[in-house]
C-alpha positions as CSV (number, residue, x, y, z in Angstrom):
1,X,17.7,-7.6,-10.0
2,X,18.2,-9.4,-6.2
3,X,21.9,-8.3,-6.9
4,X,20.6,-4.5,-7.1
5,X,18.0,-5.4,-4.4
6,X,20.8,-6.2,-1.8
7,X,23.1,-3.7,-2.5
8,X,20.5,-1.0,-1.5
9,X,20.5,0.5,2.1
10,X,17.2,-0.3,2.9
11,X,18.2,0.3,6.5
12,X,19.2,3.9,6.3
13,X,15.6,4.2,3.9
14,X,13.7,2.7,6.7
15,X,15.2,5.0,9.2
16,X,14.1,7.8,7.4
17,X,10.2,6.4,7.1
18,X,10.5,5.6,10.4
19,X,11.4,9.3,11.4
20,X,8.2,10.7,8.9
21,X,6.0,8.3,11.5
22,X,7.5,10.8,14.7
23,X,6.8,9.8,17.9
24,X,4.1,7.1,16.9
25,X,6.9,4.9,15.3
26,X,7.2,1.4,17.1
27,X,9.2,-1.5,17.7
28,X,6.2,-3.4,15.8
29,X,6.3,-1.0,12.9
30,X,10.0,-1.4,12.3
31,X,9.9,-5.3,12.3
32,X,6.7,-4.9,9.9
33,X,9.1,-2.4,7.4
34,X,11.8,-5.6,7.8
35,X,9.0,-8.0,7.5
36,X,8.0,-6.5,3.8
37,X,11.1,-6.0,2.6
38,X,12.2,-10.1,3.3
39,X,9.0,-10.7,1.5
40,X,9.2,-8.2,-1.2
41,X,12.9,-10.1,-1.6
42,X,11.4,-13.6,-1.9
43,X,9.0,-12.2,-4.9
44,X,12.2,-10.6,-6.9
45,X,12.2,-12.8,-9.9
46,X,8.9,-14.4,-9.4
47,X,6.1,-13.8,-11.7
48,X,4.2,-10.5,-11.2
49,X,1.1,-11.5,-10.3
50,X,2.7,-13.0,-6.9
51,X,3.9,-9.4,-6.3
52,X,0.4,-8.2,-6.8
53,X,-1.2,-10.5,-4.4
54,X,1.4,-9.7,-1.9
55,X,-0.1,-5.6,-1.6
56,X,-3.2,-6.8,-1.5
57,X,-1.8,-8.9,1.6
58,X,0.0,-5.8,2.7
59,X,-3.3,-3.6,2.0
60,X,-5.4,-6.2,4.1
61,X,-3.2,-5.9,7.0
62,X,-2.3,-2.5,7.0
63,X,-5.5,-0.5,6.2
64,X,-8.4,-2.6,6.4
65,X,-7.4,-4.4,9.7
66,X,-6.6,-1.1,11.2
67,X,-9.6,0.8,10.2
68,X,-11.8,-2.0,11.4
69,X,-9.7,-2.3,15.0
70,X,-8.9,0.9,15.7
71,X,-11.7,3.2,15.3
72,X,-9.2,4.8,12.6
73,X,-11.2,6.2,8.9
74,X,-10.4,4.0,6.3
75,X,-9.5,7.2,4.2
76,X,-6.9,8.2,6.6
77,X,-5.0,4.5,7.2
78,X,-5.5,4.7,3.4
79,X,-3.7,8.2,3.1
80,X,-0.9,6.7,5.9
81,X,-0.3,3.3,3.7
82,X,-0.2,5.6,0.4
83,X,1.6,8.0,1.5
84,X,4.4,5.6,2.9
85,X,4.5,3.1,0.4
86,X,4.8,6.5,-2.3
87,X,7.9,7.3,0.0
88,X,10.0,4.2,0.4
89,X,9.3,2.9,-3.2
90,X,10.6,6.3,-4.5
91,X,13.8,5.9,-2.1
92,X,14.3,2.8,-3.5
93,X,14.1,3.9,-7.0
94,X,16.2,6.9,-6.2
95,X,18.8,4.4,-4.5
96,X,18.6,2.7,-8.2
97,X,19.0,5.4,-10.0
98,X,22.4,6.7,-8.2
99,X,23.8,3.9,-8.4
100,X,22.7,3.2,-12.2
101,X,21.8,-0.4,-11.8
102,X,20.8,-2.5,-14.6
103,X,17.5,-3.3,-13.1
104,X,15.8,0.0,-12.4
105,X,13.8,-0.5,-15.8
106,X,12.3,-3.5,-14.4
107,X,11.8,-1.9,-11.3
108,X,10.2,1.0,-12.0
109,X,7.6,-0.6,-14.2
110,X,7.1,-2.8,-11.1
111,X,6.3,-0.1,-9.0
112,X,4.3,1.6,-11.6
113,X,2.2,-1.3,-11.5
114,X,1.6,-1.9,-8.1
115,X,1.4,1.6,-7.4
116,X,-1.5,2.2,-10.1
117,X,-2.9,-1.6,-8.4
118,X,-2.7,0.1,-5.1
119,X,-4.9,3.1,-6.4
120,X,-7.3,0.9,-8.4
121,X,-8.1,-1.5,-5.0
122,X,-8.6,2.3,-2.8
123,X,-10.8,3.7,-5.3
124,X,-12.7,0.5,-5.3
125,X,-13.4,0.4,-2.1
126,X,-13.9,3.8,-2.1
127,X,-16.9,3.3,-4.6
128,X,-18.5,0.4,-2.5
129,X,-18.9,2.5,0.6
130,X,-20.6,5.4,-1.8
131,X,-22.4,3.0,-3.0
132,X,-23.5,0.9,0.0
133,X,-24.4,4.7,1.4
134,X,-26.5,5.7,-1.6
135,X,-28.5,2.5,-1.3
136,X,-29.1,2.7,2.4
137,X,-29.8,6.3,2.2
138,X,-32.8,5.6,-1.3
139,X,-34.1,2.5,0.7
140,X,-34.7,5.0,4.1
141,X,-36.2,7.8,2.0
142,X,-38.4,5.2,0.5
143,X,-42.3,4.5,1.6
144,X,-43.6,1.9,2.4
145,X,-45.5,0.1,-0.7
146,X,-44.1,2.7,-3.0
147,X,-41.2,1.7,-5.7
148,X,-38.4,4.0,-6.8
149,X,-38.6,5.4,-10.8
């Protein structure tokens, strides 16, 4: 797997994702991509649970911290993250397919697991927000001394 990973043209993929960002692309974005690539490369050959933990940390940095610090709505940050994640992972799978990489199946399975995990985390967070809003709304509408049915 590591050999197939190292044979990818990751620089081309990086340029494409940065181009999609347009004029909002910064040097920090490029460094973040390179760091994520290096971290993923270091996880190749390790248990998938380490990759799941890595994705959780990546999402925390890319979504939760951004939405908390920049008045960027969680939904917008999550959509941008998932769009970029999907774009990059699909480009990697495409390149592995074109190279007839022996480890294509393993990479595809990892991509599928991580995509589903990301969606699970996003849905779980969204459900927590909705639940909090419902509880707050119910408490606000409840009259003092009267219990909800």
